[in-house]
C-alpha positions in Angstrom: -37.2 -46.5 -6.4 -34.2 -45.4 -7.8 -35.6 -42.4 -10.2 -37.3 -41.6 -6.3 -33.8 -41.6 -5.1 -32.4 -40.1 -8.1 -35.0 -37.4 -7.7 -33.7 -36.6 -3.7 -30.7 -36.3 -4.2 -31.3 -33.5 -6.6 -33.5 -31.9 -4.5 -31.2 -31.8 -2.1 -28.7 -30.5 -4.1 -30.8 -27.7 -5.3 -31.8 -26.9 -1.8 -28.0 -26.6 -0.6 -27.3 -24.6 -3.8 -29.7 -22.5 -2.6 -28.7 -21.6 0.8 -25.5 -21.2 -0.4 -26.5 -18.3 -2.7 -28.4 -17.0 0.3 -26.1 -16.7 2.8 -23.6 -14.9 0.6 -23.3 -11.2 1.2 -23.8 -8.5 -0.9 -21.1 -6.2 -1.9 -21.9 -2.7 -0.2 -20.3 -0.2 -1.9 -18.4 3.4 -0.7 -16.7 6.2 -1.6 -13.7 7.2 0.8 -15.1 10.0 2.5 -18.2 8.1 3.5 -16.7 5.2 4.7 -13.7 7.2 6.4 -15.9 9.2 8.6 -17.8 6.2 9.2 -14.4 3.7 10.1 -13.3 6.3 12.0 -15.7 6.7 14.7 -16.3 3.1 14.4 -12.3 2.6 15.3 -12.5 5.8 18.1 -15.5 4.0 19.8 -13.6 0.9 20.7 -10.6 2.5 21.0 -12.2 4.7 23.8 -14.4 1.5 25.4 -11.2 -0.6 25.4 -8.6 2.3 26.0 -7.3 0.0 29.3 -7.7 -3.5 28.3 -4.6 -5.8 27.7 -3.5 -7.8 24.9 -5.1 -10.8 25.9 -9.0 -9.3 26.7 -8.6 -8.0 23.1 -8.9 -11.9 22.2 -11.8 -12.4 24.1 -15.8 -12.9 22.5 -16.6 -9.8 24.9 -14.0 -8.1 22.6 -16.1 -9.1 19.3 -18.5 -8.1 20.9 -17.7 -4.6 21.2 -16.5 -4.7 18.1 -19.7 -5.8 16.3 -21.6 -3.2 18.5 -20.1 0.3 17.5 -19.6 -1.1 13.5 -22.9 -1.7 13.5 -24.2 2.1 15.6 -21.7 3.1 12.4 -23.4 1.4 9.9 -20.7 -1.9 9.1 -21.6 -5.2 10.4 -18.6 -8.5 11.0 -17.0 -10.2 7.6 -18.4 -7.1 6.0 -18.3 -7.8 2.1 -17.4 -3.5 1.2 -15.9 -2.0 -2.3 -14.7 1.3 -1.3 -13.8 4.3 -4.5 -11.3 6.3 -3.9 -8.1 8.3 -5.4 -4.5 6.3 -5.3 -2.8 7.6 -3.2 -0.1 5.3 -3.0 1.7 1.4 -1.5 4.1 0.9 1.5 4.9 -2.6 2.0 2.4 -4.6 1.1 -0.4 -1.4 1.7 -2.7 0.1 -0.5 -3.4 4.0 0.5 -6.3 6.5 -0.7 -6.8 9.6 -0.9 -9.9 12.0 -1.0 -10.9 13.7 -4.3 -9.7 16.8 -3.0 -6.0 15.4 -2.2 -6.7 14.6 1.7 -4.8 11.2 2.6 -7.4 9.6 4.5 -4.7 7.5 5.9 -6.8 4.3 5.2 -4.9 1.3 4.0 -5.2 -2.7 2.2 -3.0 -5.2 2.9 -2.3 -6.9 0.2 -0.8 -10.8 0.8 1.1 -11.7 -0.6 2.8 -8.4 -2.0 1.0 -7.0 -5.7 3.7 -5.6 -8.0 1.2 -4.3 -10.1 0.4 -1.9 -7.7 3.4 0.2 -8.1 2.0 0.4 -11.6 -1.0 3.0 -10.8 -0.7 6.3 -11.0 -1.0 8.8 -8.0 -4.4 10.7 -7.5 -6.2 8.5 -10.5 -9.3 6.8 -9.8 -9.3 3.4 -7.7 -11.8 0.6 -6.4 -10.9 -1.8 -3.7 -13.1 -4.6 -2.4 -12.1 -6.6 0.5 -14.3 -8.1 4.2 -14.4 -5.1 6.9 -14.0 -7.0 10.4 -13.3 -10.1 9.6 -13.4 -12.7 12.0 -10.6 -15.7 11.7 -9.3 -18.4 14.0 -5.4 -16.6 15.2 -2.7 -19.2 15.6 -3.5 -20.4 19.5 -6.7 -21.4 18.5 -8.7 -18.2 19.3 -11.1 -16.8 16.6 -9.8 -13.3 16.3 -10.8 -10.0 14.7 -9.1 -7.7 12.8 -10.3 -4.0 12.4 -8.3 -3.5 9.0 -9.9 -5.0 5.3 -8.8 -8.5 4.2 -8.8 -10.4 1.7 -8.3 -6.6 -0.9 -8.0 -7.1 -4.3 -8.5 -4.2 -7.0 -11.3 -4.0 -8.5 -10.8 -1.3 -11.1 -8.7 -0.1 -13.6 -7.8 -3.7 -14.2 -4.1 -4.7 -12.6 -3.4 -7.1 -16.0 -3.3 -3.8 -18.4 -1.4 -1.3 -16.1 1.5 -0.1 -18.1 4.7 0.9 -17.4 4.8 4.5 -18.1 7.7 6.3 -17.7 7.7 9.6 -15.5 11.4 10.9 -14.8 11.0 14.2 -16.7 7.7 14.7 -14.6 9.5 14.5 -11.6 12.1 17.7 -11.6 9.6 19.7 -11.3 8.2 18.1 -8.5 8.6 19.5 -4.9 5.9 16.8 -2.9 7.7 14.7 0.0 7.3 11.6 -2.3 6.5 10.6 -5.7 6.1 7.0 -7.4 9.0 7.3 -9.9 9.0 5.6 -12.8 11.7 5.3 -15.2 14.9 2.8 -16.9 18.0 2.4 -14.6 21.6 3.4 -16.8 23.6 2.7 -13.8 23.8 0.6 -10.4 27.3 2.2 -8.4 27.7 1.0 -5.1 28.6 4.1 -2.2 31.9 3.2 -0.9 32.6 6.6 1.4 33.4 5.4 4.9 30.3 6.2 7.5 32.8 8.8 8.9 33.0 10.7 6.3 28.8 10.6 5.8 28.8 11.4 9.1 30.8 14.5 8.4 28.7 15.8 5.7 25.4 15.8 8.1 27.1 17.5 10.7 28.9 20.3 8.5 25.9 21.0 5.8 24.6 23.9 5.0 20.8 25.1 4.9 22.2 27.8 2.6 23.2 25.6 0.1 20.4 24.2 -2.0 20.1 20.5 -1.6 22.6 19.4 0.7 20.8 19.0 4.1 18.8 16.5 1.6 22.2 15.5 -0.1 24.2 14.5 3.0 20.9 12.5 5.4 20.3 10.6 1.9 23.4 9.7 1.5 24.4 9.3 4.6 22.1 5.8 5.1 22.5 4.9 1.4 24.1 2.2 -0.1 24.3 2.8 -3.9 23.0 5.2 -6.5 20.9 3.9 -9.2 21.1 6.4 -11.8 17.7 7.1 -13.9 17.7 7.9 -18.2 16.1 11.9 -18.3 15.7 12.9 -22.1 17.3 15.1 -22.4 20.0 12.6 -21.8 20.3 13.3 -18.6 20.4 11.4 -15.1 18.4 11.2 -12.1 21.0 9.3 -9.3 18.2 7.6 -7.1 20.1 7.0 -2.9 18.7 3.6 -1.6 19.3 1.5 1.1 20.4 -2.0 -0.4 18.7 -3.1 3.2 15.3 -2.7 1.9 15.2 -5.5 -0.8 15.9 -8.2 -1.7 17.1 -7.7 -5.0 18.6 -4.1 -6.4 18.0 -3.7 -10.4 20.3 -3.6 -13.3 21.8 -2.0 -16.6 18.2 -1.3 -18.7 15.9 -2.6 -16.1 12.5 -0.6 -16.1 12.1 -0.4 -12.1 9.2 2.1 -10.3 9.9 3.1 -6.3 9.1 6.3 -3.5 11.7 9.1 -3.4 11.8 12.7 -2.7 13.1 14.9 -6.2 15.7 17.8 -4.7 18.8 19.5 -7.1 22.2 19.3 -5.3 25.1 20.9 -7.3 22.7 21.2 -10.4 22.7 17.3 -10.2 18.9 16.1 -9.8 18.8 13.5 -7.2 16.0 11.4 -5.2 15.8 10.2 -2.0 14.1 6.9 -2.2 16.3 5.4 0.9 13.3 3.9 2.5 11.4 2.4 -0.6 11.2 -0.9 -2.3 12.4 -1.3 -5.2 10.0 -3.3 -7.7 11.0 -4.6 -11.1 9.1 -5.0 -14.1 11.2 -6.1 -17.4 9.0 -7.8 -20.1 9.6 -11.6 -20.6 
């Protein structure tokens, strides 16, 4: 009798294991070009149908049905595990954004919670694979079942973030005229800006567009609280204008940091407007 009970218990566990395996959905793989087309069609259709819905209505079961309907029309499903391959564009806060191969900004992001500082070490335009759950259902704080229109439970599948290393690129930035770049370098100094708000406003009002970099400098300087200087190979420095309010902690001399900014030159000096960028600090332990 004892052997029979043991056999039944083992059979039950085996059955549960099989049912658990069968319930796991297969991860569907996309490239960013195909995914973004189908995804944007889905979101556009949802927004068209619920254009005049209230927030309360968008928390209803009826809204979930609409999302599910348009997701299915475009090859998706609710709580769908997906892997998306594309080009790494950038991170803003806890969001990672992807590009297409031709450089087109797809404007699709993955929310990483908690944020991963290691994402700030990825090289712009390198190949990347991100996995997550699309149209995930979840219970809100009010106890209602809601649905997310974004990619949740995100993780970087490739490259391996544990093997991504800090790479100084400050000298390369001097050749860039992009609107924003990911900049990595070693801090030479951090200096607080003590000029009055009135004086900095005066610089903005009297800046000239005929002097290279003058208006760029005046606007960045107006809202910056500190300059963070990065070492350059030739013994010069790259002056980053930053805002302390965007960062919980400012770096110190010798720190290796990563931030986002726009390079410009003014009066023969190299500057970076990084007032809206968080600063990521990477020091060897």
